[in-house]
PyMOL Python script that loads the backbone (N, CA, C, O; Angstrom):
from pymol import cmd

cmd.read_pdbstr("""\
ATOM      1  N   MET A   1      44.939-105.568  53.861  1.00  0.00           N
ATOM      2  CA  MET A   1      45.895-104.521  54.071  1.00  0.00           C
ATOM      3  C   MET A   1      45.853-103.540  52.897  1.00  0.00           C
ATOM      4  O   MET A   1      46.023-102.334  53.078  1.00  0.00           O
ATOM      5  N   LYS A   2      45.626-104.067  51.699  1.00  0.00           N
ATOM      6  CA  LYS A   2      45.525-103.181  50.537  1.00  0.00           C
ATOM      7  C   LYS A   2      44.344-102.231  50.681  1.00  0.00           C
ATOM      8  O   LYS A   2      44.446-101.049  50.355  1.00  0.00           O
ATOM      9  N   GLN A   3      43.223-102.752  51.171  1.00  0.00           N
ATOM     10  CA  GLN A   3      42.013-101.955  51.334  1.00  0.00           C
ATOM     11  C   GLN A   3      42.267-100.761  52.249  1.00  0.00           C
ATOM     12  O   GLN A   3      41.666 -99.702  52.064  1.00  0.00           O
ATOM     13  N   LEU A   4      43.140-100.919  53.224  1.00  0.00           N
ATOM     14  CA  LEU A   4      43.435 -99.856  54.187  1.00  0.00           C
ATOM     15  C   LEU A   4      44.706 -99.085  53.842  1.00  0.00           C
ATOM     16  O   LEU A   4      45.105 -98.175  54.569  1.00  0.00           O
ATOM     17  N   ASN A   5      45.334 -99.451  52.736  1.00  0.00           N
ATOM     18  CA  ASN A   5      46.607 -98.840  52.339  1.00  0.00           C
ATOM     19  C   ASN A   5      47.644 -98.933  53.450  1.00  0.00           C
ATOM     20  O   ASN A   5      48.371 -97.974  53.712  1.00  0.00           O
ATOM     21  N   MET A   6      47.710-100.086  54.100  1.00  0.00           N
ATOM     22  CA  MET A   6      48.673-100.325  55.170  1.00  0.00           C
ATOM     23  C   MET A   6      49.763-101.256  54.659  1.00  0.00           C
ATOM     24  O   MET A   6      49.492-102.255  53.992  1.00  0.00           O
ATOM     25  N   ASP A   7      50.974-100.912  54.981  1.00  0.00           N
ATOM     26  CA  ASP A   7      52.109-101.756  54.648  1.00  0.00           C
ATOM     27  C   ASP A   7      52.688-102.264  55.963  1.00  0.00           C
ATOM     28  O   ASP A   7      53.399-101.537  56.656  1.00  0.00           O
ATOM     29  N   THR A   8      52.386-103.491  56.296  1.00  0.00           N
ATOM     30  CA  THR A   8      52.826-104.050  57.576  1.00  0.00           C
ATOM     31  C   THR A   8      53.039-105.541  57.427  1.00  0.00           C
ATOM     32  O   THR A   8      52.591-106.146  56.453  1.00  0.00           O
ATOM     33  N   ASP A   9      53.714-106.124  58.380  1.00  0.00           N
ATOM     34  CA  ASP A   9      53.952-107.559  58.368  1.00  0.00           C
ATOM     35  C   ASP A   9      52.791-108.289  59.032  1.00  0.00           C
ATOM     36  O   ASP A   9      52.213-107.821  60.013  1.00  0.00           O
ATOM     37  N   ILE A  10      52.476-109.430  58.479  1.00  0.00           N
ATOM     38  CA  ILE A  10      51.458-110.302  59.060  1.00  0.00           C
ATOM     39  C   ILE A  10      52.124-111.641  59.323  1.00  0.00           C
ATOM     40  O   ILE A  10      52.723-112.235  58.426  1.00  0.00           O
ATOM     41  N   ASP A  11      52.017-112.112  60.560  1.00  0.00           N
ATOM     42  CA  ASP A  11      52.602-113.398  60.932  1.00  0.00           C
ATOM     43  C   ASP A  11      51.499-114.382  61.282  1.00  0.00           C
ATOM     44  O   ASP A  11      50.531-114.035  61.959  1.00  0.00           O
ATOM     45  N   HIS A  12      51.656-115.600  60.817  1.00  0.00           N
ATOM     46  CA  HIS A  12      50.754-116.689  61.188  1.00  0.00           C
ATOM     47  C   HIS A  12      51.495-117.521  62.231  1.00  0.00           C
ATOM     48  O   HIS A  12      52.442-118.239  61.909  1.00  0.00           O
ATOM     49  N   VAL A  13      51.063-117.417  63.457  1.00  0.00           N
ATOM     50  CA  VAL A  13      51.750-118.078  64.562  1.00  0.00           C
ATOM     51  C   VAL A  13      51.034-119.386  64.885  1.00  0.00           C
ATOM     52  O   VAL A  13      49.818-119.415  65.076  1.00  0.00           O
ATOM     53  N   THR A  14      51.816-120.475  64.941  1.00  0.00           N
ATOM     54  CA  THR A  14      51.239-121.778  65.277  1.00  0.00           C
ATOM     55  C   THR A  14      51.845-122.378  66.537  1.00  0.00           C
ATOM     56  O   THR A  14      51.378-123.409  67.020  1.00  0.00           O
ATOM     57  N   ASP A  15      52.877-121.743  67.070  1.00  0.00           N
ATOM     58  CA  ASP A  15      53.534-122.225  68.280  1.00  0.00           C
ATOM     59  C   ASP A  15      52.659-121.922  69.501  1.00  0.00           C
ATOM     60  O   ASP A  15      52.417-120.759  69.823  1.00  0.00           O
ATOM     61  N   PHE A  16      52.187-122.975  70.178  1.00  0.00           N
ATOM     62  CA  PHE A  16      51.247-122.791  71.276  1.00  0.00           C
ATOM     63  C   PHE A  16      51.819-121.940  72.403  1.00  0.00           C
ATOM     64  O   PHE A  16      51.090-121.148  73.000  1.00  0.00           O
ATOM     65  N   SER A  17      53.085-122.082  72.703  1.00  0.00           N
ATOM     66  CA  SER A  17      53.660-121.294  73.799  1.00  0.00           C
ATOM     67  C   SER A  17      53.661-119.807  73.459  1.00  0.00           C
ATOM     68  O   SER A  17      53.465-118.967  74.337  1.00  0.00           O
ATOM     69  N   GLN A  18      53.879-119.484  72.200  1.00  0.00           N
ATOM     70  CA  GLN A  18      53.839-118.085  71.785  1.00  0.00           C
ATOM     71  C   GLN A  18      52.400-117.558  71.840  1.00  0.00           C
ATOM     72  O   GLN A  18      52.166-116.424  72.258  1.00  0.00           O
ATOM     73  N   ILE A  19      51.456-118.372  71.424  1.00  0.00           N
ATOM     74  CA  ILE A  19      50.042-117.993  71.475  1.00  0.00           C
ATOM     75  C   ILE A  19      49.617-117.796  72.926  1.00  0.00           C
ATOM     76  O   ILE A  19      48.957-116.810  73.255  1.00  0.00           O
ATOM     77  N   ALA A  20      49.990-118.716  73.777  1.00  0.00           N
ATOM     78  CA  ALA A  20      49.618-118.649  75.199  1.00  0.00           C
ATOM     79  C   ALA A  20      50.252-117.450  75.891  1.00  0.00           C
ATOM     80  O   ALA A  20      49.708-116.947  76.874  1.00  0.00           O
ATOM     81  N   SER A  21      51.391-116.986  75.393  1.00  0.00           N
ATOM     82  CA  SER A  21      52.047-115.834  76.011  1.00  0.00           C
ATOM     83  C   SER A  21      51.178-114.576  75.935  1.00  0.00           C
ATOM     84  O   SER A  21      51.389-113.630  76.694  1.00  0.00           O
ATOM     85  N   TYR A  22      50.215-114.563  75.036  1.00  0.00           N
ATOM     86  CA  TYR A  22      49.263-113.452  74.931  1.00  0.00           C
ATOM     87  C   TYR A  22      48.032-113.681  75.804  1.00  0.00           C
ATOM     88  O   TYR A  22      47.136-112.838  75.850  1.00  0.00           O
ATOM     89  N   GLY A  23      47.986-114.814  76.492  1.00  0.00           N
ATOM     90  CA  GLY A  23      46.832-115.139  77.312  1.00  0.00           C
ATOM     91  C   GLY A  23      45.695-115.752  76.511  1.00  0.00           C
ATOM     92  O   GLY A  23      44.576-115.882  77.008  1.00  0.00           O
ATOM     93  N   VAL A  24      45.980-116.122  75.287  1.00  0.00           N
ATOM     94  CA  VAL A  24      44.971-116.697  74.399  1.00  0.00           C
ATOM     95  C   VAL A  24      44.940-118.204  74.586  1.00  0.00           C
ATOM     96  O   VAL A  24      45.957-118.879  74.430  1.00  0.00           O
ATOM     97  N   MET A  25      43.774-118.726  74.920  1.00  0.00           N
ATOM     98  CA  MET A  25      43.621-120.165  75.086  1.00  0.00           C
ATOM     99  C   MET A  25      42.688-120.757  74.024  1.00  0.00           C
ATOM    100  O   MET A  25      42.544-121.976  73.933  1.00  0.00           O
ATOM    101  N   THR A  26      42.059-119.897  73.227  1.00  0.00           N
ATOM    102  CA  THR A  26      41.149-120.325  72.178  1.00  0.00           C
ATOM    103  C   THR A  26      41.549-119.635  70.881  1.00  0.00           C
ATOM    104  O   THR A  26      41.677-118.412  70.827  1.00  0.00           O
ATOM    105  N   THR A  27      41.745-120.431  69.845  1.00  0.00           N
ATOM    106  CA  THR A  27      42.100-119.866  68.552  1.00  0.00           C
ATOM    107  C   THR A  27      40.919-119.987  67.604  1.00  0.00           C
ATOM    108  O   THR A  27      40.012-120.777  67.865  1.00  0.00           O
ATOM    109  N   PRO A  28      40.898-119.244  66.529  1.00  0.00           N
ATOM    110  CA  PRO A  28      41.918-118.315  66.063  1.00  0.00           C
ATOM    111  C   PRO A  28      41.924-117.040  66.899  1.00  0.00           C
ATOM    112  O   PRO A  28      40.965-116.729  67.606  1.00  0.00           O
ATOM    113  N   ALA A  29      43.030-116.317  66.797  1.00  0.00           N
ATOM    114  CA  ALA A  29      43.155-115.048  67.506  1.00  0.00           C
ATOM    115  C   ALA A  29      43.796-114.024  66.585  1.00  0.00           C
ATOM    116  O   ALA A  29      44.537-114.370  65.665  1.00  0.00           O
ATOM    117  N   LEU A  30      43.500-112.768  66.847  1.00  0.00           N
ATOM    118  CA  LEU A  30      44.099-111.674  66.103  1.00  0.00           C
ATOM    119  C   LEU A  30      44.771-110.751  67.105  1.00  0.00           C
ATOM    120  O   LEU A  30      44.128-110.237  68.020  1.00  0.00           O
ATOM    121  N   VAL A  31      46.069-110.546  66.926  1.00  0.00           N
ATOM    122  CA  VAL A  31      46.846-109.660  67.787  1.00  0.00           C
ATOM    123  C   VAL A  31      47.332-108.507  66.922  1.00  0.00           C
ATOM    124  O   VAL A  31      47.954-108.715  65.881  1.00  0.00           O
ATOM    125  N   ILE A  32      47.041-107.292  67.364  1.00  0.00           N
ATOM    126  CA  ILE A  32      47.450-106.094  66.631  1.00  0.00           C
ATOM    127  C   ILE A  32      48.348-105.275  67.545  1.00  0.00           C
ATOM    128  O   ILE A  32      47.944-104.878  68.638  1.00  0.00           O
ATOM    129  N   ASP A  33      49.549-105.031  67.093  1.00  0.00           N
ATOM    130  CA  ASP A  33      50.517-104.241  67.860  1.00  0.00           C
ATOM    131  C   ASP A  33      50.698-104.778  69.276  1.00  0.00           C
ATOM    132  O   ASP A  33      50.792-104.009  70.233  1.00  0.00           O
ATOM    133  N   GLY A  34      50.746-106.105  69.403  1.00  0.00           N
ATOM    134  CA  GLY A  34      51.010-106.738  70.689  1.00  0.00           C
ATOM    135  C   GLY A  34      49.813-106.862  71.606  1.00  0.00           C
ATOM    136  O   GLY A  34      49.950-107.332  72.736  1.00  0.00           O
ATOM    137  N   LYS A  35      48.631-106.446  71.143  1.00  0.00           N
ATOM    138  CA  LYS A  35      47.418-106.527  71.969  1.00  0.00           C
ATOM    139  C   LYS A  35      46.407-107.449  71.297  1.00  0.00           C
ATOM    140  O   LYS A  35      46.199-107.379  70.085  1.00  0.00           O
ATOM    141  N   VAL A  36      45.786-108.306  72.086  1.00  0.00           N
ATOM    142  CA  VAL A  36      44.789-109.231  71.558  1.00  0.00           C
ATOM    143  C   VAL A  36      43.540-108.437  71.175  1.00  0.00           C
ATOM    144  O   VAL A  36      42.921-107.789  72.018  1.00  0.00           O
ATOM    145  N   ALA A  37      43.182-108.497  69.901  1.00  0.00           N
ATOM    146  CA  ALA A  37      42.008-107.776  69.406  1.00  0.00           C
ATOM    147  C   ALA A  37      40.792-108.690  69.310  1.00  0.00           C
ATOM    148  O   ALA A  37      39.655-108.227  69.402  1.00  0.00           O
ATOM    149  N   SER A  38      41.031-109.985  69.126  1.00  0.00           N
ATOM    150  CA  SER A  38      39.934-110.938  68.998  1.00  0.00           C
ATOM    151  C   SER A  38      40.484-112.344  69.205  1.00  0.00           C
ATOM    152  O   SER A  38      41.636-112.625  68.876  1.00  0.00           O
ATOM    153  N   TYR A  39      39.658-113.215  69.747  1.00  0.00           N
ATOM    154  CA  TYR A  39      40.036-114.618  69.843  1.00  0.00           C
ATOM    155  C   TYR A  39      38.791-115.491  69.907  1.00  0.00           C
ATOM    156  O   TYR A  39      37.725-115.046  70.333  1.00  0.00           O
ATOM    157  N   GLY A  40      38.942-116.736  69.479  1.00  0.00           N
ATOM    158  CA  GLY A  40      37.862-117.708  69.573  1.00  0.00           C
ATOM    159  C   GLY A  40      36.812-117.629  68.503  1.00  0.00           C
ATOM    160  O   GLY A  40      35.783-118.298  68.597  1.00  0.00           O
ATOM    161  N   LYS A  41      37.047-116.816  67.467  1.00  0.00           N
ATOM    162  CA  LYS A  41      36.046-116.720  66.409  1.00  0.00           C
ATOM    163  C   LYS A  41      36.725-116.366  65.096  1.00  0.00           C
ATOM    164  O   LYS A  41      37.704-115.620  65.065  1.00  0.00           O
ATOM    165  N   VAL A  42      36.189-116.914  64.015  1.00  0.00           N
ATOM    166  CA  VAL A  42      36.692-116.574  62.685  1.00  0.00           C
ATOM    167  C   VAL A  42      36.036-115.258  62.287  1.00  0.00           C
ATOM    168  O   VAL A  42      34.813-115.161  62.192  1.00  0.00           O
ATOM    169  N   LEU A  43      36.861-114.260  62.058  1.00  0.00           N
ATOM    170  CA  LEU A  43      36.353-112.926  61.741  1.00  0.00           C
ATOM    171  C   LEU A  43      36.071-112.787  60.252  1.00  0.00           C
ATOM    172  O   LEU A  43      36.747-113.385  59.415  1.00  0.00           O
ATOM    173  N   LYS A  44      35.064-111.991  59.944  1.00  0.00           N
ATOM    174  CA  LYS A  44      34.795-111.626  58.560  1.00  0.00           C
ATOM    175  C   LYS A  44      35.757-110.510  58.189  1.00  0.00           C
ATOM    176  O   LYS A  44      36.291-109.824  59.061  1.00  0.00           O
ATOM    177  N   GLN A  45      35.974-110.332  56.901  1.00  0.00           N
ATOM    178  CA  GLN A  45      36.897-109.309  56.421  1.00  0.00           C
ATOM    179  C   GLN A  45      36.534-107.936  56.980  1.00  0.00           C
ATOM    180  O   GLN A  45      37.416-107.179  57.387  1.00  0.00           O
ATOM    181  N   GLU A  46      35.254-107.616  57.001  1.00  0.00           N
ATOM    182  CA  GLU A  46      34.817-106.311  57.490  1.00  0.00           C
ATOM    183  C   GLU A  46      35.175-106.124  58.965  1.00  0.00           C
ATOM    184  O   GLU A  46      35.523-105.022  59.388  1.00  0.00           O
ATOM    185  N   GLU A  47      35.088-107.199  59.742  1.00  0.00           N
ATOM    186  CA  GLU A  47      35.425-107.127  61.162  1.00  0.00           C
ATOM    187  C   GLU A  47      36.919-106.871  61.361  1.00  0.00           C
ATOM    188  O   GLU A  47      37.314-106.094  62.231  1.00  0.00           O
ATOM    189  N   VAL A  48      37.736-107.526  60.553  1.00  0.00           N
ATOM    190  CA  VAL A  48      39.180-107.320  60.633  1.00  0.00           C
ATOM    191  C   VAL A  48      39.517-105.877  60.271  1.00  0.00           C
ATOM    192  O   VAL A  48      40.337-105.244  60.935  1.00  0.00           O
ATOM    193  N   VAL A  49      38.893-105.362  59.231  1.00  0.00           N
ATOM    194  CA  VAL A  49      39.122-103.980  58.810  1.00  0.00           C
ATOM    195  C   VAL A  49      38.779-103.026  59.950  1.00  0.00           C
ATOM    196  O   VAL A  49      39.546-102.108  60.242  1.00  0.00           O
ATOM    197  N   GLN A  50      37.630-103.235  60.595  1.00  0.00           N
ATOM    198  CA  GLN A  50      37.216-102.364  61.700  1.00  0.00           C
ATOM    199  C   GLN A  50      38.201-102.423  62.856  1.00  0.00           C
ATOM    200  O   GLN A  50      38.536-101.391  63.436  1.00  0.00           O
ATOM    201  N   LEU A  51      38.664-103.611  63.194  1.00  0.00           N
ATOM    202  CA  LEU A  51      39.621-103.752  64.296  1.00  0.00           C
ATOM    203  C   LEU A  51      40.946-103.072  63.964  1.00  0.00           C
ATOM    204  O   LEU A  51      41.546-102.424  64.822  1.00  0.00           O
ATOM    205  N   LEU A  52      41.399-103.217  62.729  1.00  0.00           N
ATOM    206  CA  LEU A  52      42.647-102.561  62.311  1.00  0.00           C
ATOM    207  C   LEU A  52      42.500-101.044  62.324  1.00  0.00           C
ATOM    208  O   LEU A  52      43.401-100.337  62.776  1.00  0.00           O
ATOM    209  N   GLN A  53      41.382-100.546  61.835  1.00  0.00           N
ATOM    210  CA  GLN A  53      41.149 -99.107  61.826  1.00  0.00           C
ATOM    211  C   GLN A  53      41.116 -98.563  63.253  1.00  0.00           C
ATOM    212  O   GLN A  53      41.680 -97.504  63.530  1.00  0.00           O
ATOM    213  N   LYS A  54      40.466 -99.274  64.140  1.00  0.00           N
ATOM    214  CA  LYS A  54      40.370 -98.840  65.531  1.00  0.00           C
ATOM    215  C   LYS A  54      41.747 -98.845  66.192  1.00  0.00           C
ATOM    216  O   LYS A  54      42.087 -97.923  66.934  1.00  0.00           O
ATOM    217  N   ALA A  55      42.532 -99.875  65.923  1.00  0.00           N
ATOM    218  CA  ALA A  55      43.845-100.006  66.551  1.00  0.00           C
ATOM    219  C   ALA A  55      44.861 -99.011  65.981  1.00  0.00           C
ATOM    220  O   ALA A  55      45.707 -98.491  66.708  1.00  0.00           O
ATOM    221  N   ARG A  56      44.768 -98.760  64.711  1.00  0.00           N
ATOM    222  CA  ARG A  56      45.763 -97.912  64.048  1.00  0.00           C
ATOM    223  C   ARG A  56      45.302 -96.470  63.856  1.00  0.00           C
ATOM    224  O   ARG A  56      46.091 -95.609  63.467  1.00  0.00           O
ATOM    225  N   GLY A  57      44.033 -96.210  64.128  1.00  0.00           N
ATOM    226  CA  GLY A  57      43.510 -94.828  64.033  1.00  0.00           C
ATOM    227  C   GLY A  57      43.436 -94.376  62.656  1.00  0.00           C
ATOM    228  O   GLY A  57      43.022 -93.245  62.398  1.00  0.00           O
TER     229      GLY A  57
END
""", "prot")
cmd.dss("prot")
cmd.show_as("cartoon", "prot")
cmd.util.cbc("prot")
cmd.orient("prot")
């Protein structure tokens, strides 16, 4: 978040029912602004940065 100069909350969700509510059946998953951006793979830092930039413009 520092790299992108973004000030936002990050939540680590472990409750399966909350995870499933996004339609995610394979973890880990990344949800940005209520939309699933990635699931089923551990992302590299660069990949997370790209997904955040794409989602936040």
